[in-house]
Backbone bond lengths (Angstrom), bond angles and torsions (degrees), N, CA, C in turn:
res aa  C-N    CA-C-N  psi(-1)  N-CA   C-N-CA  omega(-1)  CA-C   N-CA-C  phi
1 V - - - 1.476 - - 1.504 108.38 -
2 P 1.327 122.32 109.44 1.431 122.73 -179.39 1.533 110.47 -62.52
3 G 1.320 114.03 132.87 1.452 119.76 175.43 1.498 116.31 84.35
4 A 1.329 117.48 -17.23 1.494 119.34 -171.35 1.528 109.53 -72.85
5 R 1.317 120.24 -42.85 1.471 119.80 -171.14 1.474 114.55 -90.26
6 G 1.378 116.82 -16.93 1.431 119.52 -179.98 1.507 114.43 -118.67
7 S 1.334 116.15 15.72 1.437 119.85 -173.65 1.518 112.02 -80.95
8 G 1.336 118.47 -22.83 1.415 120.52 -178.51 1.519 113.06 82.70
9 I 1.340 118.53 8.04 1.458 122.95 178.81 1.496 107.86 -101.38
10 P 1.328 118.48 113.44 1.459 120.84 -177.39 1.510 114.13 -59.60
11 Q 1.397 116.81 -34.62 1.427 119.23 179.71 1.514 112.87 -64.65
12 V 1.339 115.98 -37.64 1.469 120.42 178.76 1.528 108.77 -67.39
13 K 1.312 115.94 -41.35 1.498 118.75 -177.82 1.539 110.27 -64.41
14 A 1.320 115.54 -41.55 1.453 119.70 178.19 1.578 111.09 -65.48
15 A 1.315 115.67 -39.88 1.434 120.43 178.40 1.547 111.69 -66.30
16 F 1.315 114.78 -37.45 1.471 118.36 175.13 1.513 112.09 -65.43
17 A 1.331 117.34 -41.09 1.500 121.56 176.65 1.539 110.53 -60.27
18 Q 1.368 115.72 -40.71 1.428 119.76 -179.47 1.578 109.68 -68.45
19 Y 1.324 115.82 -38.52 1.499 120.35 178.12 1.526 109.24 -62.92
20 Y 1.355 115.85 -41.96 1.467 122.15 177.64 1.532 109.91 -59.81
21 Y 1.341 116.16 -47.43 1.483 122.95 -176.71 1.514 110.97 -60.37
22 V 1.332 117.31 -46.88 1.443 121.48 -177.00 1.531 109.76 -69.69
23 G 1.294 116.40 -41.81 1.486 120.32 178.67 1.542 112.33 -61.44
24 H 1.326 116.54 -44.23 1.472 118.95 -178.96 1.524 109.89 -76.14
25 S 1.325 120.03 -29.87 1.472 121.77 173.23 1.535 109.31 -62.97
26 L 1.322 114.84 -38.74 1.482 119.95 177.70 1.514 111.19 -63.77
27 K 1.348 117.41 -45.88 1.444 121.30 177.54 1.581 111.13 -61.21
28 L 1.277 115.65 -39.31 1.481 119.55 179.74 1.556 110.62 -65.78
29 A 1.324 114.95 -41.20 1.471 118.60 178.83 1.538 108.56 -65.40
30 Q 1.306 120.14 -39.77 1.474 122.54 177.63 1.519 111.41 -63.98
31 E 1.355 115.39 -39.89 1.450 119.05 177.77 1.534 112.28 -64.25
32 L 1.330 114.37 -41.93 1.448 119.11 179.69 1.517 113.36 -69.00
33 L 1.338 114.65 -30.56 1.475 119.73 175.96 1.523 109.76 -65.73
34 R 1.319 117.58 -41.40 1.471 119.60 176.05 1.517 111.89 -64.67
35 L 1.353 115.31 -38.52 1.479 118.78 176.29 1.500 111.13 -65.76
36 G 1.328 116.71 -37.83 1.436 120.76 179.82 1.529 110.71 -64.81
37 A 1.340 116.55 -37.09 1.468 119.45 176.22 1.545 111.61 -63.08
38 S 1.341 114.81 -39.14 1.488 118.33 178.16 1.538 109.86 -64.86
39 L 1.326 115.76 -41.48 1.484 117.66 179.61 1.500 111.71 -66.21
40 E 1.313 117.22 -35.31 1.458 120.87 176.12 1.529 110.60 -62.31
41 Q 1.343 117.41 -46.16 1.428 121.59 178.03 1.517 110.66 -59.03
42 L 1.336 115.83 -42.19 1.501 118.94 179.27 1.510 110.18 -63.65
43 A 1.338 118.11 -44.00 1.458 121.79 -179.76 1.558 109.22 -63.48
44 Q 1.375 116.60 -40.40 1.459 119.57 -178.95 1.547 109.79 -64.04
45 A 1.388 114.98 -42.50 1.477 117.44 -179.66 1.519 111.78 -63.12
46 R 1.350 116.28 -43.09 1.475 118.79 -177.53 1.533 110.44 -71.51
47 Y 1.363 115.72 -31.12 1.471 117.92 177.90 1.556 109.50 -69.75
48 S 1.358 115.87 -39.79 1.458 118.74 178.19 1.516 111.50 -61.98
49 D 1.324 118.14 -31.35 1.450 122.17 178.24 1.497 111.42 -82.75
50 G 1.340 118.53 -0.71 1.445 121.04 179.69 1.515 114.60 75.01
51 L 1.357 117.30 19.49 1.464 121.22 -175.82 1.515 113.38 -91.55
52 V 1.324 116.88 -21.14 1.460 121.08 -178.88 1.518 108.91 -139.27
53 P 1.336 116.79 159.04 1.464 119.59 179.78 1.543 112.08 -74.42
54 Q 1.321 117.86 162.51 1.457 121.83 178.91 1.559 110.40 -63.44
55 Q 1.287 116.86 -22.54 1.471 119.83 -179.28 1.524 111.84 -57.49
56 D 1.341 117.68 -31.62 1.473 120.81 178.95 1.553 109.79 -61.36
57 V 1.321 114.93 -43.12 1.464 119.01 -178.82 1.533 109.25 -66.17
58 V 1.337 115.58 -41.38 1.474 118.11 -179.24 1.543 109.73 -64.47
59 R 1.299 117.07 -39.97 1.476 118.78 179.33 1.489 110.91 -63.69
60 A 1.313 117.96 -40.38 1.488 121.39 177.71 1.520 110.36 -61.45
61 Q 1.299 117.19 -42.42 1.427 121.37 -179.30 1.508 111.75 -67.50
62 V 1.332 118.45 -40.94 1.458 121.89 175.99 1.515 111.66 -60.64
63 E 1.336 115.35 -41.54 1.457 120.37 179.44 1.543 110.33 -63.31
64 K 1.336 116.78 -41.67 1.473 120.79 -179.95 1.552 108.56 -65.26
65 T 1.324 117.88 -40.44 1.478 120.62 -179.44 1.530 110.80 -63.45
66 A 1.308 115.16 -43.13 1.493 120.26 176.64 1.520 111.49 -59.33
67 L 1.316 116.76 -42.79 1.464 121.11 178.91 1.514 111.20 -65.87
68 R 1.308 118.66 -39.18 1.481 122.21 177.56 1.519 109.81 -61.79
69 S 1.306 114.90 -44.89 1.494 119.04 178.22 1.524 111.31 -59.18
70 E 1.340 115.86 -44.75 1.456 118.94 -178.53 1.540 109.70 -68.49
71 L 1.331 115.28 -33.55 1.458 118.03 178.23 1.504 113.37 -62.67
72 L 1.307 115.43 -38.08 1.492 120.57 177.14 1.535 111.04 -63.65
73 M 1.356 116.57 -41.94 1.421 118.90 178.60 1.511 111.98 -67.15
74 L 1.282 116.38 -40.09 1.478 120.79 178.22 1.553 111.73 -63.99
75 E 1.314 116.21 -38.13 1.457 118.16 178.25 1.553 111.17 -63.48
76 T 1.364 116.38 -39.58 1.443 120.55 175.12 1.517 112.51 -64.49
77 E 1.325 115.60 -43.09 1.458 119.48 179.36 1.576 110.59 -66.23
78 H 1.321 115.61 -36.60 1.455 119.36 177.14 1.541 110.86 -61.46
79 H 1.298 116.44 -42.57 1.457 121.30 177.68 1.525 110.79 -61.48
80 H 1.344 116.16 -43.35 1.476 120.69 179.52 1.539 111.25 -64.70
81 A 1.356 115.42 -41.81 1.449 118.97 179.98 1.545 110.50 -64.79
82 A 1.322 116.69 -38.58 1.496 119.73 176.30 1.538 110.99 -62.63
83 A 1.319 116.80 -42.45 1.437 122.90 -178.10 1.560 110.35 -64.64
84 R 1.345 117.52 -41.51 1.446 121.59 177.53 1.540 111.52 -63.97
85 L 1.325 115.55 -43.74 1.443 119.80 177.91 1.508 112.20 -62.92
86 N 1.302 117.19 -42.16 1.485 121.84 177.72 1.536 110.19 -62.56
87 A 1.326 116.54 -41.28 1.457 118.98 178.72 1.506 112.13 -61.65
88 L 1.329 118.24 -41.65 1.418 120.78 179.34 1.506 112.15 -70.24
89 L 1.315 118.29 -25.95 1.448 121.93 175.36 1.547 112.44 -87.36
90 R 1.309 115.59 2.51 1.493 122.33 178.94 1.561 109.31 62.80
91 R 1.317 114.62 44.95 1.452 121.81 176.25 1.523 107.49 -118.93
92 P 1.333 117.33 160.25 1.461 119.70 176.41 1.553 109.55 -58.77
93 P 1.344 116.69 144.67 1.469 118.92 -175.73 1.549 113.73 -57.73
94 A 1.343 115.67 -32.68 1.459 119.29 -176.14 1.542 111.67 -94.66
95 A 1.343 119.42 8.68 1.428 120.78 -179.05 1.537 108.54 -63.36
96 P 1.338 115.99 141.85 1.475 119.22 -177.07 1.522 111.92 -66.71
97 L 1.297 114.82 141.00 1.490 123.28 176.40 1.527 110.05 -124.21
98 A 1.279 117.12 135.05 1.463 119.18 172.36 1.539 109.43 -70.22
99 E 1.310 114.79 149.00 1.468 120.38 177.27 1.516 109.46 -60.42
100 A 1.337 116.25 139.95 1.475 120.44 179.81 1.550 107.64 -74.34
101 Q 1.296 115.94 117.19 1.450 122.07 -176.61 1.507 112.88 -85.82
102 A 1.326 117.69 -37.30 1.457 120.60 -174.35 1.540 109.63 -156.08
103 L 1.307 115.00 152.41 1.454 120.87 172.69 1.508 110.13 -87.26
104 R 1.351 116.65 156.38 1.461 118.44 178.70 1.545 108.51 -67.99
105 P 1.341 115.46 149.32 1.484 118.55 -179.95 1.539 110.47 -63.81
106 L 1.315 115.84 144.56 1.441 121.26 172.22 1.495 111.67 -74.21
107 P 1.341 117.76 147.75 1.482 119.04 175.81 1.525 110.40 -64.57
108 P 1.368 118.75 149.15 1.459 118.16 175.77 1.509 111.58 -61.61
109 P 1.307 117.76 154.12 1.490 121.02 -180.00 1.509 114.85 -52.14
110 A 1.326 116.95 -31.46 1.470 120.73 -179.06 1.533 111.53 -62.57
111 K 1.334 117.18 -28.75 1.470 119.97 -179.37 1.537 110.85 -87.11
112 L 1.268 119.18 0.39 1.460 123.59 -179.85 1.499 111.69 -111.58
113 D 1.353 116.36 32.37 1.476 120.92 176.42 1.536 109.40 -75.72
114 Y 1.305 116.34 130.77 1.469 120.68 -174.60 1.527 111.44 -63.32
115 V 1.328 116.65 -46.64 1.481 119.52 -177.23 1.539 112.05 -58.54
116 A 1.352 115.49 -44.62 1.439 119.07 -178.92 1.528 111.49 -69.03
117 L 1.305 117.56 -36.98 1.442 121.69 -179.89 1.544 111.28 -74.08
118 E 1.316 117.53 -28.50 1.473 119.48 176.50 1.498 111.05 -65.98
119 V 1.349 115.43 -37.70 1.494 118.60 176.15 1.532 110.86 -59.90
120 R 1.315 115.74 -44.87 1.465 120.59 179.63 1.555 109.71 -67.58
121 L 1.331 116.18 -35.44 1.477 120.50 176.20 1.531 111.38 -59.00
122 L 1.295 117.20 -46.59 1.452 121.77 -178.18 1.534 110.80 -66.29
123 A 1.315 118.10 -29.74 1.426 121.08 -178.35 1.509 115.30 -85.89
124 A 1.340 116.85 -27.41 1.467 118.07 -168.87 1.503 115.05 -128.20
125 N 1.320 119.75 -3.81 1.462 119.95 -178.89 1.498 113.19 -62.49
126 P 1.310 119.45 125.94 1.484 120.02 -175.86 1.521 112.16 -65.63
127 Q 1.298 117.61 -35.22 1.479 120.29 -178.49 1.520 109.70 -67.74
128 L 1.372 117.92 -42.20 1.441 120.08 179.04 1.518 110.79 -68.04
129 A 1.356 118.59 -34.33 1.473 121.42 176.83 1.524 110.76 -62.49
130 A 1.330 116.39 -40.68 1.474 120.24 177.96 1.539 112.06 -65.02
131 Q 1.350 114.66 -37.60 1.475 118.00 179.30 1.550 109.06 -69.43
132 D 1.345 117.47 -37.01 1.478 119.55 176.83 1.502 110.29 -61.53
133 A 1.335 119.27 -40.18 1.444 123.13 178.73 1.513 111.12 -62.68
134 Q 1.327 116.43 -39.09 1.476 120.37 179.98 1.526 110.67 -68.90
135 I 1.323 116.79 -38.10 1.474 121.83 175.82 1.501 111.24 -61.01
136 S 1.350 114.13 -46.89 1.499 118.71 -178.58 1.508 110.35 -60.58
137 A 1.366 116.20 -43.76 1.451 118.57 -178.29 1.540 110.09 -66.07
138 A 1.334 117.58 -39.75 1.485 119.50 179.36 1.522 110.98 -65.83
139 E 1.314 118.57 -38.28 1.484 121.52 -179.94 1.534 109.86 -68.13
140 K 1.303 117.53 -39.78 1.489 118.45 177.64 1.513 111.88 -65.71
141 N 1.320 116.71 -38.07 1.440 120.91 176.49 1.514 110.97 -63.47
142 R 1.347 116.34 -38.96 1.456 120.78 178.25 1.536 110.76 -64.23
143 E 1.338 116.20 -42.69 1.452 120.06 178.59 1.522 112.09 -61.60
144 L 1.310 116.77 -40.39 1.470 120.62 179.54 1.534 110.11 -66.13
145 V 1.329 117.19 -42.72 1.465 120.32 -179.20 1.513 110.10 -66.67
146 T 1.327 118.22 -36.71 1.466 122.71 179.51 1.495 111.65 -63.23
147 K 1.369 118.95 -35.34 1.449 123.21 179.01 1.460 112.40 -62.44
148 N 1.321 119.03 -23.04 1.479 122.17 -176.83 1.541 112.06 -69.53
149 R 1.329 118.37 -11.71 1.470 118.46 177.91 1.516 113.62 -75.91
150 Y 1.343 117.80 -12.82 1.433 121.69 -178.69 1.524 110.21 -105.12
151 P 1.359 117.27 147.63 1.454 120.57 178.22 1.531 109.32 -59.91
152 D 1.319 115.70 147.06 1.452 121.55 -179.38 1.572 106.79 -107.85
153 L 1.323 113.77 113.24 1.479 120.77 -176.06 1.534 108.27 -101.53
154 T 1.329 114.87 130.21 1.461 121.23 176.21 1.523 108.70 -123.46
155 V 1.309 117.46 128.46 1.456 124.38 -179.33 1.548 107.72 -119.16
156 G 1.371 114.84 134.15 1.462 119.92 179.74 1.512 110.72 -135.92
157 V 1.302 116.71 143.31 1.455 121.64 177.69 1.508 105.94 -129.56
158 S 1.359 115.56 131.72 1.448 120.35 177.89 1.524 109.36 -140.20
159 P 1.308 118.27 143.22 1.476 123.64 179.85 1.536 111.90 -80.76
160 I 1.344 113.71 148.55 1.494 120.57 174.64 1.504 106.59 -112.00
161 Q 1.295 118.48 116.45 1.476 121.84 -173.60 1.526 110.23 -105.61
162 T 1.347 114.95 132.14 1.464 122.49 173.77 1.500 108.72 -115.14
163 R 1.355 114.99 116.16 1.449 121.42 -171.97 1.537 109.02 56.34
164 N 1.354 114.59 -116.75 1.461 118.17 -177.05 1.502 114.43 -101.32
165 R 1.312 115.43 8.56 1.469 117.56 -176.78 1.504 111.93 -126.16
166 V 1.357 114.99 150.94 1.442 121.88 174.30 1.520 106.47 -88.25
167 T 1.273 114.78 112.21 1.473 119.53 -174.68 1.517 112.76 -100.44
168 E 1.298 115.55 -26.18 1.477 117.47 -177.97 1.572 108.85 -144.68
169 W 1.294 110.47 161.98 1.463 117.40 174.30 1.561 108.95 -121.34
170 E 1.305 114.16 144.52 1.472 118.99 -179.09 1.535 107.52 -113.49
171 L 1.294 114.98 127.80 1.480 120.94 179.51 1.541 109.41 -112.56
172 M 1.344 115.32 127.41 1.456 119.29 -177.34 1.526 109.91 -119.64
173 F 1.283 114.79 140.68 1.456 122.48 174.34 1.509 108.78 -122.95
174 E 1.362 116.33 135.95 1.440 119.74 175.56 1.542 108.40 -134.66
175 V 1.272 115.75 125.53 1.472 121.10 -178.70 1.527 109.47 -120.01
176 D 1.361 113.35 122.68 1.452 119.84 178.51 1.536 108.00 -104.54
177 I 1.323 117.60 104.99 1.461 122.44 -176.39 1.541 108.79 -94.67
178 P 1.310 118.18 122.37 1.461 120.46 176.88 1.525 111.02 -71.96
179 L 1.346 115.61 106.65 1.422 120.52 -179.59 1.544 114.21 -98.56
180 Q 1.340 114.15 -21.93 1.453 118.24 178.83 1.526 112.21 -83.19
181 Q 1.306 114.03 72.73 1.450 119.99 -171.12 1.546 112.61 -65.33
182 E 1.322 116.08 -41.76 1.468 119.46 -178.33 1.526 110.33 -64.71
183 S 1.348 116.88 -40.81 1.462 120.42 177.95 1.497 109.75 -64.61
184 R 1.352 117.69 -39.90 1.462 121.98 -179.62 1.502 108.31 -63.43
185 R 1.328 117.33 -48.49 1.488 120.28 -178.56 1.529 109.50 -59.80
186 S 1.287 118.66 -40.12 1.445 121.91 179.60 1.529 111.43 -62.33
187 Q 1.347 115.52 -40.96 1.476 120.18 177.61 1.540 110.74 -64.54
188 E 1.336 114.94 -38.84 1.493 119.88 179.98 1.481 109.19 -64.94
189 R 1.310 117.71 -43.91 1.462 120.15 -178.64 1.531 110.73 -65.01
190 E 1.338 115.87 -40.38 1.446 119.90 179.30 1.533 110.64 -63.26
191 A 1.361 115.82 -44.56 1.446 119.29 -178.98 1.526 110.82 -65.62
192 A 1.349 118.76 -40.23 1.458 122.10 176.71 1.530 110.86 -64.01
193 A 1.348 117.07 -39.82 1.466 119.46 178.72 1.531 111.13 -66.18
194 M 1.334 115.96 -37.95 1.466 117.78 178.42 1.543 111.05 -66.46
195 A 1.300 118.46 -39.10 1.469 122.38 178.70 1.545 108.92 -65.24
196 S 1.346 115.55 -43.17 1.432 117.91 -179.94 1.510 112.17 -64.96
197 A 1.361 115.99 -39.97 1.426 120.27 179.33 1.580 111.53 -64.99
198 A 1.328 116.15 -36.22 1.454 120.15 177.37 1.521 110.27 -64.95
199 R 1.344 117.19 -41.33 1.468 120.30 177.06 1.516 112.68 -64.58
200 S 1.375 115.43 -38.31 1.469 119.35 178.16 1.487 111.81 -65.36
201 R 1.380 116.45 -39.34 1.451 119.89 177.49 1.530 110.21 -63.74
202 K 1.304 116.98 -39.63 1.474 121.40 179.12 1.562 108.55 -62.90
203 D 1.328 116.32 -44.75 1.499 118.35 -179.84 1.561 109.52 -62.89
204 A 1.329 116.09 -41.41 1.466 119.00 -178.58 1.521 110.73 -66.95
205 A 1.328 117.01 -40.52 1.454 120.36 176.06 1.491 112.27 -65.04
206 L 1.331 118.74 -38.88 1.470 122.23 179.22 1.509 109.01 -64.20
207 N 1.311 118.01 -44.45 1.468 121.85 178.47 1.513 111.22 -59.78
208 Q 1.342 115.96 -41.56 1.445 120.63 -175.88 1.547 111.22 -69.44
209 V 1.342 115.67 -47.04 1.450 117.99 -177.31 1.541 111.25 -68.58
210 S 1.336 116.10 -32.89 1.470 119.33 177.06 1.493 110.27 -66.34
211 A 1.342 116.00 -41.54 1.467 120.25 178.69 1.545 109.14 -65.85
212 D 1.345 117.06 -41.60 1.477 119.17 179.26 1.516 110.83 -63.56
213 L 1.316 117.34 -37.05 1.465 120.75 179.02 1.496 110.11 -63.97
214 A 1.365 118.31 -47.52 1.430 122.51 178.61 1.514 112.46 -60.53
215 E 1.303 115.59 -42.71 1.468 120.11 -178.86 1.541 110.83 -63.81
216 N 1.349 115.68 -46.26 1.452 119.85 -178.47 1.540 112.99 -66.93
217 L 1.326 116.69 -34.63 1.460 120.35 177.72 1.495 110.08 -67.14
218 S 1.340 117.90 -42.34 1.462 122.81 178.14 1.493 112.16 -62.79
219 A 1.397 114.37 -46.42 1.481 119.31 -178.78 1.544 110.77 -65.72
220 L 1.334 117.04 -37.43 1.491 120.18 178.21 1.523 109.90 -63.72
221 D 1.341 116.50 -43.08 1.471 117.87 179.58 1.493 111.78 -66.36
222 S 1.329 117.60 -38.78 1.480 120.42 176.96 1.512 110.68 -63.11
223 A 1.323 118.28 -43.45 1.480 121.53 178.78 1.501 111.35 -62.51
224 R 1.327 115.69 -41.60 1.487 118.87 178.88 1.528 111.80 -62.94
225 R 1.340 116.14 -42.21 1.464 120.28 -178.18 1.558 110.06 -70.39
226 L 1.299 116.41 -37.51 1.483 120.30 179.44 1.506 109.51 -65.90
227 E 1.349 117.06 -44.32 1.457 120.18 178.64 1.545 111.54 -58.79
228 Q 1.345 115.76 -42.25 1.460 120.65 179.00 1.507 110.44 -64.34
229 L 1.347 117.80 -42.59 1.448 122.95 -178.75 1.555 111.43 -63.40
230 V 1.341 115.18 -45.03 1.483 118.04 177.48 1.486 111.85 -63.31
231 A 1.357 116.06 -44.58 1.449 118.72 -176.76 1.499 112.64 -67.48
232 S 1.323 118.72 -38.12 1.450 122.06 -173.90 1.540 114.25 -88.62
233 A 1.340 117.46 -25.01 1.449 118.63 -174.17 1.544 112.43 -127.50
234 L 1.332 116.52 -58.10 1.479 117.61 -171.96 1.500 114.11 -66.56
235 L 1.307 117.27 -42.24 1.491 120.16 -179.43 1.530 111.85 -64.87
236 P 1.337 119.73 -49.04 1.454 119.63 175.69 1.560 113.78 -59.21
237 Q 1.332 115.79 -37.81 1.487 119.26 178.77 1.475 109.90 -65.67
238 A 1.386 117.50 -43.37 1.454 119.56 179.68 1.494 111.87 -64.26
239 D 1.360 117.14 -38.40 1.461 119.99 176.91 1.521 112.42 -63.10
240 L 1.311 117.55 -43.47 1.466 121.49 177.21 1.533 111.82 -62.54
241 A 1.348 115.34 -39.57 1.456 119.99 179.09 1.491 112.42 -65.13
242 F 1.365 117.10 -37.48 1.438 120.41 177.87 1.533 110.58 -67.41
243 K 1.287 117.03 -46.26 1.476 120.96 178.65 1.521 112.17 -58.16
244 A 1.339 114.76 -40.52 1.457 119.15 177.75 1.503 111.36 -67.35
245 A 1.352 117.52 -39.86 1.455 119.89 178.74 1.503 111.07 -67.78
246 L 1.319 117.38 -39.04 1.430 120.48 177.80 1.559 112.29 -62.27
247 A 1.294 114.53 -44.74 1.465 119.99 176.12 1.530 110.45 -62.41
248 G 1.329 115.93 -40.80 1.458 118.46 -179.50 1.514 112.63 -68.09
249 Y 1.351 117.92 -36.21 1.476 120.81 177.61 1.487 110.23 -67.00
250 E 1.358 117.77 -41.66 1.465 121.59 -176.85 1.547 110.21 -65.17
251 T 1.329 118.29 -28.98 1.418 121.39 179.94 1.564 113.07 -96.07
252 G 1.301 115.40 0.10 1.444 120.52 177.97 1.530 116.00 81.87
253 K 1.342 115.29 10.53 1.443 120.03 -178.50 1.532 113.89 -85.24
254 L 1.349 116.22 -21.59 1.457 121.76 179.74 1.504 109.97 -129.60
255 D 1.328 116.60 151.54 1.464 120.48 179.80 1.528 110.88 -85.50
256 F 1.323 115.43 171.69 1.505 121.62 -176.90 1.515 109.32 -69.38
257 A 1.307 119.82 -33.80 1.458 120.14 -178.98 1.545 111.04 -62.78
258 T 1.306 118.05 -35.60 1.469 122.27 176.75 1.567 109.97 -66.00
259 L 1.317 115.30 -38.96 1.456 120.27 179.69 1.552 110.27 -67.17
260 L 1.319 116.58 -42.28 1.459 118.98 177.59 1.515 112.65 -64.87
261 D 1.331 114.23 -37.95 1.486 117.91 178.96 1.520 110.63 -65.34
262 A 1.344 117.68 -38.18 1.483 121.00 175.82 1.524 111.51 -63.81
263 Q 1.334 116.11 -38.16 1.459 119.98 177.92 1.534 109.96 -65.90
264 R 1.300 118.31 -40.35 1.461 121.27 177.97 1.537 110.73 -65.32
265 Q 1.295 118.29 -34.02 1.470 120.12 179.53 1.516 111.72 -66.60
266 I 1.337 117.21 -36.26 1.457 121.41 176.06 1.551 108.98 -64.11
267 R 1.323 114.30 -45.82 1.463 118.50 -179.25 1.536 110.86 -61.64
268 K 1.337 116.46 -44.82 1.458 119.34 -179.95 1.536 110.80 -62.55
269 A 1.303 117.82 -40.78 1.465 119.90 -178.83 1.545 110.76 -64.32
270 K 1.331 116.71 -40.46 1.467 120.49 179.99 1.516 109.91 -68.07
271 L 1.334 116.69 -40.45 1.483 120.00 179.78 1.554 109.35 -67.45
272 D 1.329 116.39 -39.76 1.512 119.02 178.15 1.488 110.70 -60.81
273 R 1.297 115.56 -41.75 1.483 118.03 178.60 1.499 111.56 -64.22
274 L 1.299 116.61 -43.99 1.472 122.03 179.54 1.524 110.33 -61.48
275 K 1.339 115.53 -44.87 1.458 119.88 -179.25 1.501 111.53 -63.11
276 A 1.332 117.21 -39.27 1.473 120.90 179.69 1.516 111.26 -66.02
277 Q 1.314 116.37 -41.28 1.485 121.30 175.75 1.500 112.11 -57.92
278 V 1.350 115.44 -47.98 1.468 118.36 -175.99 1.543 110.79 -74.40
279 E 1.289 117.90 -33.90 1.485 120.17 176.24 1.507 109.10 -61.37
280 A 1.303 119.65 -40.99 1.478 120.51 178.53 1.539 109.60 -64.41
281 Q 1.332 119.12 -35.06 1.435 120.01 176.08 1.533 113.11 -66.92
282 F 1.336 115.05 -38.24 1.459 119.75 177.81 1.551 109.55 -62.68
283 R 1.290 115.51 -46.85 1.450 120.60 -179.82 1.539 113.11 -64.40
284 L 1.326 116.37 -36.72 1.422 120.42 175.75 1.521 111.75 -63.91
285 A 1.351 115.42 -43.14 1.450 119.69 176.81 1.521 111.37 -60.09
286 D 1.336 116.84 -41.03 1.472 121.70 179.03 1.529 112.17 -62.91
287 I 1.333 115.32 -40.79 1.435 120.00 179.47 1.537 110.04 -63.98
288 E 1.307 116.60 -44.53 1.501 121.45 178.95 1.529 109.77 -64.63
289 R 1.317 119.31 -36.22 1.471 123.12 174.36 1.509 109.84 -60.35
290 L 1.317 118.53 -43.79 1.442 121.47 -177.63 1.527 109.36 -70.31
291 L 1.312 117.54 -37.31 1.497 119.42 -179.78 1.516 112.54 -75.57
292 G 1.341 115.72 -25.18 1.458 117.49 -176.34 1.508 111.21 78.51
293 E 1.323 118.34 14.06 1.474 119.98 179.43 1.530 107.30 -162.16
294 E 1.352 116.32 168.66 1.433 120.70 -177.46 1.539 109.53 -82.31
295 L 1.318 114.24 154.50 1.456 119.88 173.84 1.534 111.07 -84.06
């Protein structure tokens, strides 16, 4: 997707990750549908030989029908994800998009240190910058209101010309004495309250974005570790369990329900890995949104 991964727009990056997730979920469903057809043929052959009951064939067909139904829903969701991504890229909703081949690499753990990122957060977070501008405006207003407690002296000098010569000078003094003391004090209290409220909003915003940063960093780390666990342990174990179940069904040692359950475990492991990968991308996009810049 041109511009999606290097644009610096967190919304586009999250939409691309969602597009990747739906596209690869669709491919997984298609793969499982082909596997389901193979299992149905196996059950048909064993039923024809009188080795298994007809119920095995029915179960295989039910499983295929469920996968077809899910495939239709995923195709619709894939279309919607493409339209959302196109909209964020300011392209027509039906503009063609290449299939998402890979997600962008995650930053190394050393770049995801909370203390270092908090410093960048304070310096670059757009929400905190807006709060700083509000505080500055409120403080300037307070300074202007405070100046009203002192008399305002205006001095003016103007020449008096007779014919072609300046014969005299006129000196003018104007003193504006603030007599409405109660009104002035009320204005000062209001200005002080506004400045205090602006600082309180800044503190609340700082606490919130700091908490959001910590939460997203923790969730990204969890997603990364879960993806590694599934890839290195759970998925190979599920694959071995399916092969063992398939061999057991072919030799009559296991029933078809056990084979279907092993197939579902492979599917769940693959989906769990895909979800963990995409969750890490969502969290990374949120971190970059908080920082106001890319990692």
